[in-house]
Structures are given as C-alpha cells and as structure tokens.
C-alpha positions in Angstrom: 106.2 87.8 106.7 105.0 87.8 103.7 103.9 91.6 102.7 102.4 91.3 99.3 99.3 88.9 100.7 96.6 90.3 103.1 95.4 88.4 106.6 92.2 89.3 106.3 91.6 88.1 109.6 94.2 90.1 111.4 94.0 93.0 109.0 90.3 93.3 109.4 90.8 93.4 113.4 93.3 95.9 113.5 91.2 98.5 110.8 88.2 97.8 113.4 90.4 98.9 116.4 91.9 101.9 114.9 95.3 100.6 114.6 97.6 101.4 112.0 97.7 97.4 110.2 101.8 97.9 110.0 103.3 98.8 113.1 100.3 98.2 115.1 99.6 101.7 117.0 96.8 103.5 117.8 95.7 105.6 114.6 94.9 109.5 114.9 91.9 111.3 113.1 93.9 110.8 110.1 94.6 107.4 108.3 96.7 107.0 104.8 95.9 104.3 102.0 98.1 103.2 99.5 97.1 101.6 96.5 96.5 102.2 92.6 95.7 105.7 91.3 92.5 103.7 90.6 91.5 102.4 94.0 92.0 106.3 94.8 90.0 107.3 92.1 87.2 105.2 93.0 87.8 105.7 96.6 87.4 101.3 97.3 90.6 99.7 98.7 91.5 96.1 100.0 94.6 96.7 101.7 93.7 98.0 105.5 94.9 101.9 106.8 97.8 103.0 108.4 99.9 105.6 109.9 100.3 108.1 107.1 104.7 107.5 108.1 104.3 104.3 108.5 102.2 104.0 104.7 105.5 106.4 103.1 107.8 104.2 104.6 106.1 101.6 103.1 106.9 103.0 99.8 110.5 103.0 100.3 111.2 100.1 102.6 109.1 97.7 100.7 110.4 95.8 98.0 107.1 94.8 96.2 106.0 98.3 96.6 109.5 100.2 95.7 111.0 97.9 93.0 108.3 97.6 89.6 109.6 94.5 89.0 109.6 92.5 92.0 108.0 89.1 92.1 105.2 88.4 94.8 106.1 85.6 97.5 104.9 82.1 96.0 101.3 81.6 97.2 102.3 77.9 98.7 104.2 79.7 101.5 103.8 79.1 104.6 102.0 81.6 106.4 101.3 83.3 102.6 97.5 85.3 103.0 94.9 85.8 100.5 95.8 88.1 97.1 92.3 89.9 96.8 89.8 88.7 94.4 90.7 90.2 90.9 94.8 90.9 91.7 97.0 89.7 89.6 100.6 89.6 91.5 102.5 92.4 88.8 102.3 95.7 90.4 100.9 98.9 88.8 102.6 101.3 86.8 102.0 104.0 90.3 101.1 103.8 93.7 98.7 107.0 95.4 98.8 107.5 99.2 95.8 108.8 100.1 95.1 110.5 103.3 91.6 110.7 104.4 89.5 110.1 108.2 88.6 106.9 109.6 86.9 104.7 106.4 83.7 102.3 106.7 84.5 98.8 106.6 82.3 96.3 104.2 82.8 93.0 103.7 83.7 90.9 100.9 83.9 87.6 99.4 87.0 86.2 101.9 87.9 90.3 102.3 86.8 93.6 103.5 86.4 96.6 101.5 88.1 100.2 102.9 85.5 102.9 101.8 87.2 106.5 103.0 86.2 109.8 103.6 87.0 112.1 101.1 90.7 112.8 100.7 92.5 115.6 102.7 95.7 114.7 100.5 96.4 112.7 97.5 100.6 111.5 96.5 101.4 109.7 93.3 104.4 107.9 93.3 105.6 106.6 89.8 108.3 104.2 88.6 111.3 105.5 86.9 113.1 104.1 83.7 115.1 102.3 86.1 112.2 100.4 88.1 112.6 102.1 90.8 110.0 104.1 92.8 109.7 107.8 92.7 107.4 111.0 94.3 105.3 112.2 95.1 104.8 113.6 91.9 107.7 112.1 90.4 109.9 113.8 93.2 112.4 111.0 94.2 
C-alpha cells in the first residue's frame, strides 16, 4: 500500500458513505482531517476524513507524517495513487488535526476537495530538532 498518495475513487466513495479513510468503519458525528496548518486555516482539505482516533494514530504510525525527511514512494510504483495538484512531496513544518462535523465534498480536477464545517478542536503537531513529530502544541 502507498499511504502518501490518494486513490481518489476509493477515498471519495468512503467519504460519501461516511466511512473512515483509514479503517473503513462507519464514522460518527465528529470526523477528523489531517493537513497542514494552512489547509486548516482555509478549511480546504484534499485528504478524506477519518475517525479522530485513526487520524491521531496516523500521526505516530505513518512514516511520511511522523518523520520530517521521509521520502514518498516512486510515482511509477504499482498501486500508487494520485498526488494532489500543488503537492511537492515534501513534508510541511507541521501538521494540524482538525475535528469538524461532516464536510461538504466538492469535485475538482482529478480529486475531491473537502470543505469542513467549523472545527470543534484543532491540534497542531510540529517537527522537533530530531526530525520527529511531537504534539499537540509541542507536547511529545
């Protein structure tokens, strides 16, 4: 599996069925989005929502997220998905985990943009000097 790219068909189907993009189980009232601080500020995400607990687990378990300099898989690798337009493959300075109600989905050129309702919670995770993610708000 390649977790650094998006299978737009599968992710859109999961979101439309209110299923977590990571575990596939039904989501409750609150969902979670993981993105850069800027995506949270704009309330525009290209990665689909998931359970808050699943997204918190991704922060610790996904090497691409947890390690600042982790490389993406090659684009020509079998089963690779689509890197969203504007992505450059490098990690941002940190990640934001935002928890809204169900988002609206808007089709875009080759992918879906998710426009969440106002956030109940927003937690920021930053990379430390060792290149490992810590948070929220700098707490390991």
